[in-house]
C-alpha positions in Angstrom: 56.5 -34.8 -45.7 55.6 -33.2 -42.6 51.9 -33.0 -43.6 51.9 -36.8 -44.9 53.2 -37.6 -40.8 50.3 -35.1 -39.4 48.0 -36.9 -41.4 49.2 -40.5 -40.7 49.1 -39.3 -36.4 45.2 -37.7 -37.3 44.8 -41.1 -38.2 46.6 -43.2 -35.9 44.7 -41.1 -32.9 41.1 -41.5 -34.8 41.6 -45.6 -35.1 42.8 -45.6 -31.8 39.7 -43.9 -30.3 37.4 -45.6 -32.5 38.7 -49.1 -31.3 38.9 -47.7 -27.9 34.9 -46.1 -28.5 33.9 -49.8 -29.8 35.4 -51.5 -26.6 33.1 -49.1 -24.1 30.5 -49.6 -26.3 30.6 -53.9 -25.5 30.6 -53.3 -22.1 27.5 -53.8 -20.7 27.1 -53.5 -16.4 24.7 -55.8 -14.4 21.3 -54.4 -13.2 21.3 -55.0 -9.9 17.9 -55.4 -9.3 17.7 -58.2 -11.5 21.5 -60.1 -10.9 21.0 -62.7 -9.0 23.5 -65.0 -6.9 21.8 -68.3 -5.2 24.0 -70.2 -3.0 23.4 -74.0 -1.5 25.0 -76.0 1.1 24.7 -78.9 3.4 26.2 -81.2 6.5 28.2 -83.9 4.4 25.8 -86.7 4.2 22.9 -83.9 3.7 21.0 -84.3 6.6 20.6 -80.3 6.7 20.9 -78.1 4.1 20.5 -74.3 4.0 20.1 -72.1 0.5 20.5 -68.5 0.6 21.4 -65.1 -1.9 24.2 -62.3 -1.6 24.0 -59.2 -4.0 25.8 -58.3 -6.4 27.5 -54.9 -5.8 28.9 -53.9 -9.4 30.1 -55.8 -12.1 29.6 -56.0 -16.6 29.8 -58.1 -19.1 31.7 -58.3 -22.2 29.2 -58.5 -25.4 30.4 -58.6 -28.8 28.3 -58.9 -32.2 26.0 -61.0 -30.1 28.4 -63.5 -28.5 30.5 -63.1 -24.9 33.8 -62.6 -24.9 34.5 -61.2 -21.3 33.1 -60.3 -18.0 33.7 -59.2 -13.8 31.9 -59.3 -11.1 32.2 -57.9 -7.4 29.9 -59.4 -4.8 28.7 -57.9 -1.6 29.9 -60.5 0.9 28.1 -58.7 3.8 24.8 -59.2 2.0 24.9 -62.9 2.7 22.0 -65.1 4.2 19.6 -67.9 4.0 16.5 -67.8 3.1 15.2 -72.0 3.8 13.2 -73.2 5.7 15.7 -73.3 8.7 17.3 -69.6 7.9 17.4 -67.1 11.1 19.7 -64.5 11.8 22.1 -66.5 13.8 22.5 -68.5 11.0 23.4 -65.0 8.8 25.9 -63.9 11.5 27.5 -67.5 11.4 27.9 -67.4 7.7 29.8 -63.7 7.9 32.3 -64.6 10.9 35.4 -65.7 10.8 35.3 -69.3 10.8 33.2 -69.1 7.0 33.4 -65.9 4.7 35.1 -63.4 7.7 33.3 -60.4 5.7 34.5 -58.1 8.3 37.7 -59.2 7.1 36.8 -59.3 3.7 33.6 -57.9 2.9 33.8 -58.5 -1.2 34.6 -61.0 -3.5 34.9 -61.4 -7.1 34.6 -62.6 -10.2 37.0 -62.3 -13.5 36.1 -64.4 -16.6 39.6 -65.3 -18.5 39.2 -66.9 -21.0 35.8 -67.9 -23.2 34.4 -71.2 -25.5 31.4 -71.0 -27.3 29.9 -74.1 -27.5 26.9 -75.0 -28.9 23.0 -72.8 -28.7 24.3 -69.8 -26.8 26.2 -71.9 -24.4 30.0 -71.3 -23.2 33.0 -73.1 -21.5 34.2 -70.3 -18.8 37.7 -70.0 -17.7 37.3 -67.6 -14.5 39.3 -66.5 -11.7 37.7 -66.1 -8.2 38.6 -64.9 -5.1 37.3 -65.0 -1.7 38.8 -64.2 1.5 42.1 -62.7 -0.3 42.4 -65.5 -2.0 42.5 -65.9 -6.1 41.6 -70.0 -7.3 41.0 -70.3 -11.1 37.4 -72.3 -11.6 35.8 -73.7 -15.0 31.9 -73.8 -15.7 29.4 -73.3 -18.0 27.0 -70.6 -18.8 24.1 -69.5 -21.1 24.1 -66.0 -22.8 20.4 -64.9 -24.1 19.5 -61.2 -24.9 15.8 -60.4 -24.1 14.2 -57.3 -23.9 17.1 -55.6 -25.1 19.7 -57.2 -22.5 22.0 -59.8 -21.7 21.2 -62.8 -19.5 23.8 -64.7 -18.7 23.1 -68.1 -16.3 25.2 -70.5 -14.8 25.3 -73.7 -12.1 28.7 -74.4 -10.7 29.9 -76.4 -7.6 33.3 -75.0 -5.8 35.5 -76.3 -2.8 35.2 -74.6 -0.2 38.7 -76.0 1.5 40.6 -74.2 -1.5 39.8 -70.9 -0.2 39.9 -71.7 3.8 36.3 -71.3 4.1 36.4 -73.9 7.6 33.8 -73.9 9.7 34.1 -74.2 13.3 37.5 -71.9 13.6 37.8 -69.7 16.3 39.0 -66.4 17.0 41.8 -67.8 17.9 42.7 -69.3 14.5 41.9 -73.0 16.1 39.9 -74.8 14.5 37.7 -77.6 15.2 38.2 -81.1 12.5 35.3 -82.6 13.8 33.0 -79.5 13.2 34.8 -78.7 9.4 34.1 -82.6 9.0 30.7 -82.2 9.7 29.7 -80.3 6.7 30.3 -80.7 3.2 32.9 -79.1 1.1 30.9 -78.4 -1.4 29.2 -75.3 -2.4 26.7 -75.1 -5.3 25.7 -71.6 -7.1 23.5 -70.3 -9.4 23.8 -67.0 -10.8 21.5 -64.9 -13.0 23.9 -62.1 -14.7 21.2 -59.1 -16.4 22.5 -56.3 -18.1 20.6 -53.0 -17.9 
């Protein structure tokens, strides 16, 4: 009887170890040099537009049998910058200060995939949680997964309403917001993401 118990315990330990190894091998870390998040913002009537980039700090995709089933990413908000024709140091400082992303207080943002629904042609509908400025909100978007050169490439485009994360233009150091300044820019921020694994 004791021998059977010992054999069963050994089998259970081996099965658990194999399951853990399987999970770990399905977790593919990002290639930070190739992964990129591009953002686009504009005034209310699109009179002025800006676009720029922000870098990933770390992250991973979970892929099993060539199919996406999860992932998590940390974004380094201290790297946010504009790259359009009107880009300058003043604009970059503005993006980082208190009335936008307040990167001194919130140096990172994160996105965690919660649920994945496979569509056609390698596309997925993804439910995720997005945390910006310490605020977590659910978002829904479509992404495409491809395998190229022994890497996984996930591409997506999605739009957020900045007001859901208290990203408000015209807020001064005393916490008072100028509503006219805030009204002058669109609530929509568009992101184009390319996530590439190692």
